N, C-alpha and C positions, 0 to 999 in steps of 0.2 A: 742783206740786200736780196730785191725783188728781179727775180729774169722774165720776161714777156720773154715766150718763146717767138709770140707771132710777130717780132722787130727787131731784124738783124742784129748784128754790135760787130762794130766795128770800132776796129781799133785803128790810130792812124801811126806813120814814124816817129811824131812827133809828140805823143803820149806814153807811146814806150820809153823816149828818149829820156823822159819828164822826168818818170819813173826811174828811170836809171839816175841820173841825178839827185831825183830826192831819195834814195835808194842809199847812195853817196855820200850825199849830207846831209843824212841820219848817222850810218856808221862813223863817222868822222866827228859828230857833236858826242856822241855816243863815247869817241877811244879817246873823248878830250883833246882836238888835234885844234889848236885856233886857225880861223881864216887868215888871209892875210894882215884884213882889214885889224882885226884884235890884237894883230904882230906884222907889224909894217915892217919891223925891221926884222920880218921871216928866222929870227932867234929859236924859235921852237915849233916851225913846222916841217915837212920832211923834205930832208934833200933828196931821200934815193928811195921807191918805193916798189915791192913785188906786188904785182898782182896778178896773181893765181885765179886758173881760169878765167881769163881774159876772153872769149869770145875773137871777136873778131875787134877790138884795140878800143873799143869807145869812150871806156872807162881811163884803159892807161892814155890817152889823146888829155882827155877830158883833167885828170890828176895833174899830170905833165903841165900843160898850161896853166889847172887852179895856181900850182906850188914853185913853177921853173923847176921841177923834181925832173934827177935822171929816173924813169920807169921802164923795171923789166915785165914786160906781160909773159903768161907763161902758158899754153893750151894743146891738146893732144892731135890737135889738127890742122895736118898741111894748111888746108885750103883757108883754117881763118888765118895764120898766121901768113899766109902770101892777103890779106885782104886787110889785116892787120897794121900790114908794112907800108899796105898801100898806104889805109888813113894817113899813120905817123907821117910820112913822106910830103904827103897832099895838104896836110898842113903845117909841112917845115920845119916838121918836129924829129925825123930820121934819126937826128945822134944827137938826143933825149931821149926817146922811147923804141925799145926795142922788143921784141916778140919775140 
């Protein structure tokens, strides 16, 4: 990749979010975890997920929605715990996602 120092690089939150989702989807594919479309009866999809290094909980919320699974996120930062739990609450997932 060629970097031109004369033009500023701007990464929007949507690009960051897209990169996070693409990384999770690739990890799921690598682990042979079927999508809901591939496994409509959810016989092989995860029911419980541990998200180690969950940060502010975006991945935990995404996976809870994607699979309908219960997610437990682990982070060392009290600030991130507070933000992640607020995100889960705002998405109506406080009973499904715990940080």
